[in-house]
Each structure stands twice: as C-alpha cells, then as structure tokens.
C-alpha positions in Angstrom: -0.1 -0.1 -0.1 2.8 2.4 0.9 4.7 1.8 -2.5 1.7 1.8 -4.4 0.6 5.4 -2.9 4.2 6.8 -2.7 4.7 5.8 -6.5 1.6 7.9 -7.2 3.0 11.1 -5.7 5.2 11.6 -8.7 1.8 13.0 -10.0 2.4 11.9 -13.5 -0.2 9.1 -14.1 1.5 7.1 -16.8 4.9 6.6 -15.1 3.6 4.2 -12.4 1.6 2.1 -14.8 4.5 2.1 -17.3 7.0 0.7 -14.6 5.0 -1.5 -12.5 1.3 -2.4 -13.9 2.1 -5.2 -16.1 4.5 -7.0 -13.5 1.9 -6.1 -10.6 -0.9 -7.8 -12.8 0.8 -10.1 -15.1 3.7 -11.9 -13.1 1.1 -13.5 -10.3 -0.1 -15.7 -12.8 3.4 -17.1 -13.4 4.1 -17.2 -9.8 1.4 -18.8 -8.8 0.3 -21.4 -12.0 3.7 -22.0 -13.7 4.6 -26.0 -13.2 8.2 -25.7 -14.2 10.0 -24.4 -11.1 13.4 -23.6 -13.2 11.7 -21.9 -15.6 9.3 -19.8 -13.4 12.4 -18.5 -11.3 14.1 -17.6 -14.6 11.1 -15.5 -15.8 10.8 -14.2 -12.3 14.4 -13.0 -12.4 14.1 -11.4 -15.7 11.0 -9.5 -14.9 12.2 -8.1 -11.3 15.4 -7.0 -12.3 13.8 -5.2 -15.3 15.4 -6.7 -17.9 12.1 -7.7 -19.6 8.4 -6.3 -19.3 5.6 -8.5 -19.0 2.1 -7.6 -19.5 -1.5 -9.2 -19.1 -3.8 -9.3 -22.2 -7.2 -10.4 -21.3 -9.3 -7.6 -22.7 -10.7 -7.2 -26.1 -12.6 -5.1 -27.9 -15.6 -7.3 -27.4 -14.9 -8.6 -23.9 -13.9 -6.1 -21.6 -15.0 -6.7 -17.9 -17.5 -9.4 -19.5 -13.9 -11.7 -19.5 -16.0 -14.8 -20.3 -16.5 -13.3 -23.8 -13.1 -13.2 -25.3 -12.6 -14.2 -28.6 -9.0 -15.1 -29.2 -8.5 -18.7 -30.0 -5.7 -21.1 -29.6 -5.9 -24.4 -31.0 -3.8 -27.7 -30.8 -1.3 -28.6 -33.8 -2.2 -32.1 -34.5 0.9 -33.3 -32.7 -0.8 -31.9 -29.7 2.9 -29.9 -28.8 1.8 -26.4 -29.7 -0.8 -24.0 -29.5 -1.8 -21.7 -32.7 -3.0 -18.4 -31.2 -5.1 -16.0 -33.7 -7.2 -12.7 -32.1 -6.8 -9.4 -30.8 -6.4 -7.9 -27.7 -6.9 -4.1 -26.9 -6.2 -1.6 -24.3 -3.1 -3.3 -22.8 -1.2 -1.7 -20.5 2.3 -2.1 -21.2 1.9 -3.6 -24.2 3.7 -1.6 -26.6 7.2 -2.5 -25.5 6.4 -6.2 -23.2 8.5 -9.2 -23.9 6.1 -11.6 -22.7 1.9 -11.5 -23.0 0.0 -13.3 -20.0 -2.8 -13.7 -22.5 -6.4 -15.0 -22.1 -7.4 -17.4 -24.9 -10.4 -20.0 -26.1 -9.7 -23.3 -25.9 -11.7 -26.3 -26.8 -14.2 -26.2 -23.9 -13.3 -23.2 -22.1 -10.8 -20.5 -21.2 -7.1 -21.0 -21.1 -4.3 -18.6 -20.1 -0.8 -18.7 -21.9 2.3 -17.0 -21.9 3.5 -15.9 -25.3 7.1 -14.3 -25.9 6.7 -11.4 -28.3 8.1 -12.8 -31.7 6.9 -14.0 -35.1 3.0 -13.3 -35.6 3.1 -10.9 -32.6 2.0 -6.9 -33.6 1.5 -4.2 -31.1 0.1 -0.7 -31.9 0.2 2.2 -29.6 -3.6 3.2 -28.6 -3.5 7.1 -27.9 -5.4 8.1 -25.2 -6.0 11.2 -22.4 -3.7 9.0 -20.0 -0.1 9.0 -21.1 2.0 7.3 -23.6 4.1 5.9 -21.0 1.6 3.4 -20.1 2.6 1.8 -23.1 -1.3 1.3 -23.9 -1.7 -1.3 -27.0 -3.7 -3.0 -29.9 -2.0 -6.6 -30.1 -2.9 -8.8 -33.2 -1.8 -12.5 -33.0 -1.6 -13.8 -36.1 -1.1 -17.8 -36.3 1.5 -17.7 -33.4 3.1 -21.0 -32.4 3.3 -21.4 -28.9 4.5 -24.6 -26.9 2.0 -26.3 -24.6 4.4 -26.1 -21.9 3.5 -22.3 -22.0 0.1 -23.1 -20.5 -0.6 -21.7 -16.9 -2.9 -23.4 -14.6 -5.0 -26.4 -16.3 -6.4 -26.1 -20.0 -10.1 -25.2 -20.1 -9.6 -23.7 -16.4 -8.0 -20.6 -17.0 -11.0 -18.5 -15.7 -9.3 -19.4 -12.0 -6.1 -17.9 -13.1 -7.8 -14.7 -14.6 -9.7 -14.1 -11.7 -6.7 -15.1 -9.1 -5.4 -11.7 -9.1 -8.6 -9.4 -9.8 -8.9 -8.7 -6.2 -4.9 -7.5 -6.1 -5.4 -5.5 -8.9 -8.7 -3.7 -8.0 -7.0 -2.8 -4.6 -3.8 -1.5 -6.1 -5.8 0.8 -8.3 -7.6 1.9 -5.0 -4.7 2.7 -3.5 -3.0 5.0 -6.2 -6.5 6.7 -6.8 -7.4 7.5 -3.2 -3.8 8.9 -3.2 -4.1 11.0 -5.9 -7.2 12.5 -4.3 -5.7 13.2 -1.4 -2.8 15.2 -3.6 -5.3 17.1 -5.0 -7.1 18.4 -2.3 -3.5 19.3 -0.8 -3.3 21.5 -3.9 -6.7 23.2 -3.4 -5.7 23.7 0.2 -2.7 25.5 -1.0 -4.2 27.4 -3.5 -7.3 28.4 -1.5 -4.7 30.1 0.7 -3.0 32.1 -1.8 -5.6 33.0 -4.2 -7.4 36.7 -3.6 -11.0 36.9 -5.2 -13.2 40.0 -4.3 -10.9 41.4 -1.9 -10.1 38.1 0.1 -8.5 34.6 0.2 -10.5 32.0 -1.6 -10.3 30.2 1.8 -12.7 33.0 3.6 -15.3 32.1 1.3 -17.7 29.6 2.7 -18.7 28.2 -0.6 -15.0 27.2 -0.9 -14.7 25.6 2.6 -17.8 23.7 1.7 -16.4 22.2 -1.3 -13.1 21.3 0.6 -14.9 19.8 3.8 -16.8 17.6 1.2 -13.4 16.6 -0.6 -11.4 16.2 2.9 -14.2 13.6 4.0 -14.1 11.6 0.9 -10.6 11.1 0.7 -10.3 10.3 4.6 -13.3 8.1 5.0 -11.9 5.7 1.7 -8.3 6.0 3.3 -10.0 4.4 6.4 -11.8 1.7 4.4 -8.7 1.1 2.5 -6.2 0.5 5.6 -9.1 -1.8 7.1 -9.0 -3.9 3.8 -5.3 -3.9 3.7 -5.2 -5.1 7.2 -7.4 -8.0 6.3 -5.3 -8.8 3.5 -2.0 -9.0 5.6 -3.4 -11.3 8.0 -6.2 -13.7 6.4 -5.2 -16.1 4.0 -5.1 -16.2 0.2 -8.0 -18.7 0.2 -10.1 -16.7 2.6 -9.6 -13.3 0.9 -10.7 -15.1 -2.2 -13.4 -15.8 -0.4 -14.4 -12.9 1.4 -12.6 -9.9 0.3 -13.9 -9.9 -3.4 -17.1 -8.0 -2.6 -15.6 -5.8 -0.2 -12.5 -4.8 -2.5 -14.9 -4.3 -5.4 -17.1 -1.8 -3.6 -13.9 0.3 -2.2 -12.9 0.5 -5.5 -16.1 1.9 -7.0 -16.4 4.1 -4.0 -12.8 5.5 -4.2 -13.4 6.3 -8.6 -17.0 7.9 -7.4 -14.9 10.1 -4.6 -12.2 11.2 -7.5 -15.0 11.7 -9.8 -16.4 14.7 -7.1 -13.0 15.5 -6.0 -11.8 16.0 -9.9 -15.3 18.2 -10.3 -14.6 20.2 -7.1 -10.8 20.9 -8.2 -11.2 22.8 -11.2 -14.0 25.0 -9.7 -11.8 26.0 -7.1 -8.5 26.7 -9.7 -11.0 27.9 -12.3 -9.1 28.4 -15.5 -5.8 27.1 -14.3 -7.6 23.8 -13.8 -7.7 23.3 -17.2 -4.1 24.0 -18.0 -1.5 21.5 -18.4 1.1 23.7 -17.2 1.6 26.2 -14.4 -0.3 26.2 -10.9 -2.8 23.8 -11.8 -0.9 21.4 -13.8 -1.8 18.7 -11.5 -5.6 19.4 -11.1 -5.6 19.2 -14.9 -3.9 15.9 -15.0 -6.3 14.4 -12.4 -9.2 15.5 -14.3 -8.2 14.3 -17.6 -7.0 10.9 -15.8 -9.4 9.9 -13.1 -11.5 8.1 -14.9 -9.2 5.5 -16.0 -9.7 4.0 -12.6 -13.6 4.1 -12.9 -13.0 1.5 -15.9 -9.9 -0.4 -15.4 -10.1 -3.5 -13.3 -13.5 -3.9 -13.5 -16.2 -0.8 -14.4 -17.5 0.5 -11.3 -21.3 -0.6 -12.1 -20.0 -4.6 -12.2 -17.7 -4.2 -8.9 -21.1 -2.7 -7.5 -22.9 -5.4 -8.5 -20.2 -8.0 -7.3 -20.4 -6.5 -4.1 -24.3 -6.6 -3.3 -24.5 -10.2 -5.1 -21.3 -11.6 -2.8 -23.5 -9.7 0.1 -26.5 -11.3 -0.2 -25.2 -14.7 -1.3 -24.5 -14.7 2.7 -27.6 -13.0 3.6 -30.1 -15.8 5.6 -33.0 -16.8 3.6 -35.7 -16.1 5.8 -34.7 -12.4 6.7 -37.2 -10.1 6.6 -38.6 -6.7 8.5 
C-alpha cells in the first residue's frame, strides 16, 4: 500500500503504470500457476530485474469486464505440442514494449491462459489515450502464433481461475493509487485557496469554498480508512479466505474511491478555475487528475460491475428467511 501510494505522488499518471502495472497484474499468474519451477524462477528474475517487461493481455474490443466473452482462440496442432493463437487484444497496459504476454484465450472447452513471448506473428500498436504514452497502452494482434503447450498456466479450459486469481489485488492496487491522487489534489486545493485573492479576500475565506473542501476531505479520509481496513485484512488472512470474503468489499471500495475521485476532480477544477484546465503552471496537477481519473473507474472492472459484485456477494451470505 505504501509503495503504491508513494508512487502516485510523482503526479505523473502514466509513470507508475509504465514501470509496474504489467508486472503487478501479469507476473502473479506465472508465480502461482507455472508448473516448471526452474523456468518460473528464470522468468521472475528477468521481470524483477527490469531486463524484460510483461503484461496481462485479457481485454478485447468485445470483452472488457465480461471476461468470459473473449474471442482470441488457441487451437492445438495435430501432434499436440503447440497451440496456434489467433485474435486481438485491446487497451493492454505495457503492451507496446512488453516481451511476454500473459494471454487469455479460448480453447476447445473453455478459457485458458498462455505465456506468449514476443516473436513472429505478434504485433503491437500504441493506442492514443487521454492518459499517457508512458503506460504503453496497446492493441495486440496474434496471427497464427505458435506457442508451446508448456506455456500453459494452470489447467487447460480452467483459465478463468488464473484470470480471476489476481483481480482482487489488481483492483486493490488501483484503489491505493486513486485515493492517494485524490489526497494530493485536496492538498493542492488547500494551498491554492490560501493564496488566491478573489473579491478582496482569500478563497479560503469564502464559505462556499470551505464547503467544497470539507466534502473533498471527508471523501478522502473515509475511503483511506476503508482501504487501510481492507489492507489489514489482506495482510492477516490466508489467500483462500481473502478470495472467499474480500472480493465484494474490494469491488465496493474501488467503486467508492473512483466515485469520490469524480467529485474531487470536479470540485478541484471549480476551485482552480481556468488554471485547472491548463497543462502547465500552478494548476497542472488538477488538470492531469481531471483528465485521467476516469481510467480507474473503468480498468480492472467498471464501477457498475464491481458494485454489483459487492451486493451479490453480500446477498449470497444473507439468511434466506431474513425480513423486517
């Protein structure tokens, strides 16, 4: 949590994603599901040392939060020694410069996950977004890519468990950075309100500005407290218990934090005025946050999907005969 939140203080949204995102969401699939221990160690050494980059390639143009809808296929060769992969992936963080792609594919009877090294048949193109080119957001094409069967992670046709296994940590890490950026924005607004003179007095002396700041501070502090509570549970619960109990709460936490960011981004621009729309000068942090905060509301599962997940998990444990 500390590393995630301190990294966010660089105030350069694409920087942290460019350095860590692919590793954080891709490498755990290798660590937890690769059967060849020697090869696993070699891959981990390459990634942790920074010699090679890795990304998680799940999302497609027609399969975002609906992971089960992905269309990229992997068909075995007649000798059973290779998969032939065809399809496309979209909005893949770090994909532009990754050396390995942890790729969700559709096999004969379900979903599977393969490690696909960059090579013949693999093409990546940068996607221009309002975020940052440093994140390496990519459109990836797999054209008859030959992948050894040894590159399968987990069990064939049971890749959904590999994909879902790290979703909680992925969403949690996004929550960490989003709420920390919100805190930075509140800090910028407090400083600006102390120095900006309007109608003969400081902005902070205007009751309407203090009301905006009060709402922003309350949103940051409440969500940070919730984040620390869940983080404590993650540090003290076995992984199986986390998977059983924390998926819904983490989904609701991420939804709450990105909803708060929406409010904070809006109010901060109102406080900074024209400077909050300018990419240089005193309002540049505000402009950057207002332009990029929505990424957290979409990536790792959209707000609506995560909110629904949280309620469904709560209802699953609801006593069947509960009533007023």
